[in-house]
C-alpha positions in Angstrom: -1.8 37.8 24.0 0.2 36.1 21.3 0.1 37.6 17.7 -0.7 34.3 16.2 -2.9 32.7 18.9 -5.3 33.9 21.6 -4.8 31.8 24.7 -6.8 31.5 27.9 -5.7 29.7 31.0 -7.1 29.3 34.4 -4.2 28.6 36.8 -4.2 27.8 40.5 -1.0 29.1 42.0 0.6 29.5 45.4 1.3 27.6 48.6 -2.1 28.2 50.1 -4.1 27.0 47.2 -1.9 24.1 46.2 -4.2 21.4 47.8 -6.7 20.2 45.3 -4.7 21.3 42.2 -1.5 19.8 43.5 -3.0 16.4 44.1 -5.1 16.4 40.9 -2.0 17.2 38.8 0.0 14.6 40.6 -2.7 12.0 40.0 -2.8 12.9 36.3 1.0 12.5 36.0 1.0 9.2 37.9 -1.9 7.9 35.8 -0.2 8.9 32.6 3.1 7.2 33.7 1.1 4.1 34.7 -0.6 3.8 31.3 2.8 4.4 29.6 4.4 1.6 31.6 1.6 -0.8 30.5 2.1 0.0 26.8 5.9 0.0 27.1 6.1 -3.8 27.3 8.1 -3.6 24.2 10.1 -0.4 24.7 11.3 -0.3 21.1 7.8 -0.5 19.6 5.2 0.3 22.3 2.4 0.7 19.8 3.3 -2.5 18.0 3.4 -0.7 14.6 5.9 -3.2 13.2 3.1 -5.8 13.1 1.6 -3.8 10.3 4.7 -4.7 8.1 5.4 -8.1 6.5 7.7 -10.1 8.8 10.1 -10.9 6.0 10.6 -10.2 2.3 9.0 -13.5 1.4 5.9 -13.0 3.5 3.8 -11.7 0.7 4.1 -14.7 -1.6 2.8 -18.3 -1.0 5.7 -20.3 0.2 6.0 -24.1 0.8 5.1 -24.8 4.4 8.2 -27.0 4.8 10.6 -24.2 3.9 12.0 -21.9 6.5 12.2 -18.2 5.5 15.7 -17.1 4.5 17.5 -20.2 5.9 20.0 -21.8 3.5 21.9 -24.3 5.7 22.9 -27.3 3.5 21.7 -25.8 0.3 25.3 -25.3 -1.0 25.8 -29.1 -1.0 23.1 -29.8 -3.6 21.8 -28.3 -6.8 19.2 -25.5 -6.3 15.7 -25.9 -7.6 13.7 -23.0 -9.1 11.9 -22.5 -5.8 15.2 -22.2 -3.9 16.6 -19.9 -6.5 13.6 -17.6 -6.1 13.7 -17.8 -2.3 17.4 -16.8 -2.3 16.6 -13.9 -4.6 13.8 -12.6 -2.3 15.9 -12.9 0.8 19.2 -11.6 -0.5 18.3 -9.1 -3.2 18.9 -5.5 -2.0 15.7 -4.3 -3.6 13.5 -6.4 -1.3 15.5 -5.4 1.8 15.2 -1.7 0.8 11.4 -2.0 0.3 11.0 -3.8 3.6 13.1 -1.2 5.4 11.0 1.6 3.8 7.8 0.0 5.1 9.3 -0.3 8.6 10.3 3.4 8.5 6.7 4.4 7.7 5.5 2.0 10.5 7.5 4.1 12.9 5.9 7.3 11.4 2.5 5.7 12.3 3.8 5.5 15.8 4.8 9.1 15.7 1.2 10.1 14.8 -0.2 7.8 17.5 1.9 9.5 20.1 -0.2 12.7 19.6 -3.2 10.9 21.4 -1.1 10.5 24.5 -0.2 13.2 27.2 3.3 14.5 27.3 5.1 14.6 30.7 8.3 16.4 31.2 10.5 17.0 34.3 13.1 19.6 35.0 15.6 20.3 37.8 18.2 23.0 38.4 20.9 23.8 41.0 22.4 27.2 40.8 24.9 29.3 42.7 24.1 33.0 42.7 26.1 36.0 43.8 25.0 39.7 43.8 26.9 42.8 44.7 26.1 46.5 44.9 26.0 49.6 47.1 23.2 51.5 48.9 24.0 55.0 50.1 27.4 54.9 51.7 27.4 51.2 52.3 28.1 48.3 50.0 27.7 44.5 50.3 27.6 41.2 48.5 25.2 38.3 48.7 25.8 34.7 47.7 23.2 32.0 47.8 22.4 28.6 46.4 19.0 27.8 44.8 17.5 24.5 43.8 14.3 23.9 41.9 12.4 21.0 40.3 9.2 20.8 38.3 6.9 18.4 36.6 4.7 19.4 33.7 1.9 17.6 31.9 0.2 18.6 28.6 -2.7 16.7 27.0 -4.4 17.7 23.8 -8.1 17.2 24.3 -9.6 18.3 21.0 -8.3 19.6 17.7 -11.2 19.2 15.2 -9.9 15.9 13.8 -6.3 17.0 13.1 -4.7 14.1 14.9 -7.1 11.5 13.4 -6.4 12.8 9.8 -2.6 12.8 10.3 -2.8 9.2 11.7 -5.0 8.1 8.8 -2.6 9.6 6.3 0.4 7.8 7.9 -1.5 4.5 7.9 -2.5 4.9 4.2 1.1 5.7 3.3 2.2 2.6 5.2 -0.4 0.6 3.2 1.0 2.0 0.0 4.6 1.0 1.0 3.4 -2.5 1.9 1.9 -2.8 -1.5 5.0 -1.3 -3.1 7.0 -4.0 -1.2 4.7 -6.6 -2.7 5.3 -5.1 -6.2 9.1 -5.1 -5.6 8.9 -8.7 -4.4 7.1 -9.8 -7.5 9.5 -7.9 -9.7 12.5 -9.6 -8.1 10.5 -12.9 -8.3 10.1 -12.5 -12.1 13.8 -11.5 -12.5 14.9 -14.7 -10.8 12.5 -16.8 -12.9 13.7 -15.1 -16.1 17.4 -15.5 -15.2 16.8 -19.2 -14.3 15.1 -20.1 -17.6 17.5 -17.9 -19.6 20.4 -19.8 -18.1 18.9 -23.1 -19.2 18.2 -21.7 -22.6 21.8 -20.6 -22.9 22.9 -24.1 -21.9 20.6 -25.7 -24.4 22.0 -23.3 -27.0 25.5 -24.5 -26.2 24.4 -28.1 -26.7 22.8 -27.2 -30.0 25.9 -25.4 -31.2 28.1 -28.3 -30.2 25.8 -30.6 -32.2 26.0 -28.3 -35.2 29.8 -28.3 -34.8 29.8 -32.1 -34.8 27.9 -32.2 -38.0 30.1 -29.6 -39.6 33.2 -31.6 -38.7 31.7 -34.7 -40.2 30.9 -32.8 -43.4 34.5 -31.5 -43.5 35.9 -35.0 -43.1 33.6 -36.2 -45.9 34.6 -33.4 -48.2 38.3 -34.0 -47.4 37.9 -37.7 -48.1 36.2 -37.1 -51.4 38.7 -34.5 -52.4 41.6 -36.9 -51.8 40.0 -39.5 -54.1 39.3 -36.9 -56.7 35.5 -37.0 -56.3 35.2 -33.4 -55.0 36.8 -30.0 -55.9 39.0 -27.9 -53.7 36.1 -25.5 -53.4 34.0 -28.2 -51.7 36.7 -28.7 -49.1 37.1 -25.0 -48.5 33.4 -24.5 -48.1 33.3 -27.3 -45.6 36.2 -25.9 -43.7 34.6 -22.4 -43.6 31.3 -23.9 -42.3 33.2 -25.9 -39.6 35.1 -22.8 -38.5 31.9 -20.9 -38.3 30.3 -23.6 -36.2 33.2 -23.5 -33.8 32.9 -19.8 -33.5 29.1 -20.2 -32.8 29.8 -22.7 -30.1 32.4 -20.4 -28.4 29.9 -17.5 -28.5 27.2 -19.7 -27.0 29.5 -20.8 -24.2 30.3 -17.2 -23.5 26.5 -16.3 -23.4 26.0 -19.2 -21.0 28.6 -17.9 -18.6 27.1 -14.5 -18.8 23.6 -16.0 -18.1 25.0 -17.8 -15.1 26.4 -14.5 -13.7 23.0 -12.8 -14.3 21.4 -15.6 -12.3 23.8 -15.2 -9.4 23.2 -11.5 -9.4 19.4 -12.0 -9.3 20.0 -14.2 -6.2 21.8 -11.4 -4.5 25.2 -13.0 -5.0 28.4 -11.9 -6.8 28.4 -12.7 -10.5 31.3 -15.1 -10.1 29.7 -17.1 -7.2 29.8 -20.8 -7.8 26.3 -22.2 -8.5 24.9 -25.6 -8.9 21.4 -25.5 -10.5 19.1 -28.5 -10.6 17.9 -29.6 -14.0 14.8 -27.6 -15.0 11.6 -29.5 -15.6 10.3 -27.9 -18.9 7.6 -30.1 -20.5 6.3 -28.8 -23.7 2.8 -27.3 -23.2 0.3 -29.5 -25.0 -2.6 -27.0 -25.4 -2.8 -23.6 -26.8 -3.4 -20.8 -24.3 -6.6 -19.0 -24.7 -8.3 -16.5 -22.3 -10.6 -13.5 -22.2 -8.2 -10.5 -22.1 -10.8 -8.2 -20.6 -11.3 -10.6 -17.8 -7.5 -10.9 -17.2 -7.3 -7.1 -17.1 -10.1 -6.9 -14.6 -8.4 -9.5 -12.4 -5.1 -7.7 -12.7 -6.7 -4.4 -11.5 -7.9 -6.2 -8.4 -4.6 -7.9 -7.6 -1.8 -5.7 -8.8 0.1 -4.3 -5.7 1.3 -1.2 -7.5 -2.3 -0.2 -8.3 -3.2 -0.9 -4.6 -0.3 1.4 -3.6 -1.6 4.1 -5.9 -5.1 3.8 -4.3 -3.6 4.1 -0.8 -1.6 7.2 -1.8 -4.9 8.8 -2.9 -6.5 8.0 0.4 -3.4 9.4 2.2 -3.6 12.6 0.2 -7.3 13.1 1.1 -6.5 12.6 4.8 -3.8 15.3 4.4 -6.5 17.7 3.2 -8.4 17.1 6.5 -5.3 17.6 8.5 -4.5 20.8 6.7 -8.0 22.1 7.4 -7.8 21.1 11.1 -4.5 23.0 11.4 -6.5 26.3 11.1 -9.0 25.3 13.8 -8.8 25.9 17.5 -7.4 23.2 19.8 -8.1 22.5 23.5 -5.5 21.1 25.8 -5.3 20.2 29.5 -2.2 21.5 31.3 -0.9 20.7 34.7 2.4 21.4 36.5 4.1 21.0 39.9 7.0 23.1 41.0 9.4 23.2 44.0 12.0 25.8 44.8 14.4 26.3 47.7 17.3 28.6 48.4 19.6 29.4 51.3 18.0 32.9 51.6 14.3 32.0 51.6 11.9 29.3 52.7 11.0 26.4 50.4 8.3 27.3 47.9 5.9 24.9 46.2 3.6 25.7 43.4 1.0 23.9 41.2 -1.2 24.8 38.3 -4.1 23.1 36.5 -5.8 24.6 33.6 -7.5 24.3 30.2 -5.7 26.1 27.3 -7.5 27.0 24.2 -5.4 28.0 21.2 -7.2 29.8 18.4 -5.2 30.7 15.2 -6.3 34.2 14.3 -4.0 35.0 11.5 -1.1 32.8 10.1 -0.1 34.8 7.1 -2.4 32.7 4.9 -0.3 29.6 5.8 -3.4 27.4 6.4 -5.0 28.6 3.1 -2.1 27.5 1.0 -1.6 24.3 3.0 -5.1 23.3 2.2 -4.7 24.3 -1.5 -1.5 22.3 -1.7 -3.1 19.2 -0.1 -6.0 19.4 -2.6 -3.7 19.6 -5.6 -1.8 16.7 -4.2 -5.0 14.7 -4.3 -5.4 15.5 -8.0 -1.8 14.4 -8.6 -2.4 11.1 -6.8 -5.6 10.5 -8.7 -3.7 11.1 -12.0 -1.0 8.7 -10.9 -3.6 6.1 -10.0 -5.3 6.4 -13.4 -1.9 6.2 -15.1 -1.0 3.0 -13.1 -4.4 1.5 -14.0 -3.8 2.1 -17.7 -0.3 0.6 -17.3 -1.7 -2.5 -15.7 -4.0 -3.0 -18.7 -1.1 -2.5 -21.1 1.2 -4.9 -19.1 -1.5 -7.6 -19.2 -2.2 -7.1 -22.9 1.5 -7.2 -23.8 2.2 -10.3 -21.6 -0.8 -12.1 -23.0 0.2 -11.4 -26.6 3.7 -12.5 -25.9 2.5 -15.8 -24.4 0.2 -16.4 -27.4 3.1 -15.6 -29.7 5.4 -18.0 -27.9 2.8 -20.7 -27.9 2.5 -20.4 -31.7 6.2 -20.2 -32.2 6.7 -23.3 -30.1 4.4 -25.3 -32.2 5.9 -24.0 -35.5 9.5 -24.4 -34.3 8.8 -28.1 -33.5 7.6 -28.6 -37.0 10.6 -26.7 -38.3 13.1 -28.9 -36.4 11.4 -32.0 -37.7 11.5 -30.9 -41.3 15.1 -29.5 -41.0 16.3 -32.8 -39.5 14.9 -34.8 -42.4 16.3 -32.3 -44.9 19.8 -32.6 -43.3 19.7 -36.4 -43.3 18.7 -36.5 -47.0 21.3 -33.9 -48.0 24.0 -35.9 -46.0 23.0 -39.2 -47.6 23.0 -37.6 -51.1 26.4 -36.1 -50.6 27.9 -39.3 -49.3 26.4 -41.1 -52.3 27.8 -38.5 -54.7 24.4 -37.3 -55.8 24.4 -34.0 -53.9 26.7 -31.0 -53.5 28.6 -29.8 -50.5 26.6 -26.6 -50.7 23.3 -28.5 -50.4 24.6 -30.3 -47.3 26.0 -27.1 -45.6 22.8 -25.3 -46.3 20.7 -28.1 -44.7 23.0 -28.2 -41.7 22.8 -24.5 -41.2 19.0 -24.6 -41.4 18.9 -27.4 -38.8 21.1 -25.5 -36.4 18.9 -22.4 -36.8 15.7 -24.4 -36.3 17.1 -25.9 -33.1 18.0 -22.5 -31.7 14.6 -21.2 -32.5 13.0 -24.1 -30.8 15.1 -23.6 -27.7 14.2 -19.9 -27.5 10.5 -20.7 -28.1 10.4 -23.3 -25.3 12.1 -21.3 -22.6 10.5 -18.1 -23.9 7.1 -19.7 -23.3 8.0 -20.3 -19.6 9.3 -16.8 -19.2 6.2 -15.3 -20.9 3.9 -17.4 -18.6 5.7 -16.0 -15.6 5.5 -12.5 -17.0 1.8 -12.8 -17.4 1.4 -13.9 -13.8 3.5 -10.9 -12.7 1.4 -8.6 -14.9 -1.7 -9.9 -13.1 -0.2 -9.6 -9.6 -0.3 -13.4 -9.2 3.3 -14.4 -9.4 4.1 -16.6 -6.4 5.4 -20.1 -5.5 2.1 -21.6 -6.6 2.7 -20.1 -10.1 6.1 -21.9 -10.2 4.3 -25.2 -9.5 1.9 -24.4 -12.3 4.8 -23.7 -14.7 6.2 -27.1 -13.9 2.8 -28.7 -14.5 2.8 -27.0 -18.0 0.0 -24.5 -18.1 -2.6 -22.9 -15.9 -5.3 -20.5 -16.9 -4.7 -17.3 -14.9 
């Protein structure tokens, strides 16, 4: 009798009684090995659990049918489109590889839990050389003999009050959570690549705008210098024009540095070194023609259905509940079938064979309250997972609200910035004409040029900010994929 378990076994032992038990145990072992050989068609994954995991980091997003996953032959010879930038990011970014590997690790854990439904078969063999010595009465002697033995044992759990099922269900739900987490990671990397792509073009456009402002400043400096030479302007006019020109040069140098930084960020988002040479195709960024309007409550409802991180939180709740069932089952009896075959032979005795077949019932009588606290811990884990799910659900609503407001703001800013550029351009043209005609001051001209440069920068930021905000809203709703990229090119799509 064991202190922790009461066991009962009905064996059949001995050479005389080995007939039926011997053959029955042998047949059980052969049947088990035959079934295993059928399943082991793929010895590295006999339960095919890897099929439960996405085949590649890009499998969770809609991808053009003509594109091969993670194949980049010939891409280096031509500029990359936004779709190719995103695909490279999904394939090369360490975050997606880590998420995929974690899902495959858990798939293997599902296989571990499935193995509990199969019998276990073990074999042992031994060859020993024995020597004994001693004395009896007045005589003494020594004996040396060789002994060889072999055995085959089979154990099969028949019933455990649902413990195996609960553990398998928990492992499957955790795998589901990791698959959803992988989708969330993919969409996060997707958004980072889109942001880096548009920020690079925004930085390039800022360089062009700064260069244009520098050109106007140089023209103003030349005009002020010419007027100063003929006595039509004061030294202060020339100095102010020189200062404005130097500032415009500094602004252009800063913009070029920001553009180089943005290109390095884009390379990093694609899983490349920041100094990797890149050739990016010209972005198609038509100005959206209609204001974006949608029911925010409907967007939040859709997001809660689609967001992979919320799906992962739900799966974690189900896994925690399955763990409660597994903890309860650990305190219940379990019934197992056992069978073994044995053979022993030595140089001092005849060969001996043995066999045993029995049913073993294991009943936990007292475990030091281990089961009690395991159940309590599992229940509290359910509460923690429920709180995590609710927190994620609230975060989804907040993400959608913020992304929606950002998109609306960018849309309004884009409309206003276009009007601002138009008025600033006219103002600069008027101020330049007045100055050349001697009716205006250099200060009026420099002020108008500064306002025009600022308006152009704001228009650039508003345009590319709208595209980034649109992608961010798609990500907040769990709908960021290659179809969303096509919608961005087209201009706007109601989520």
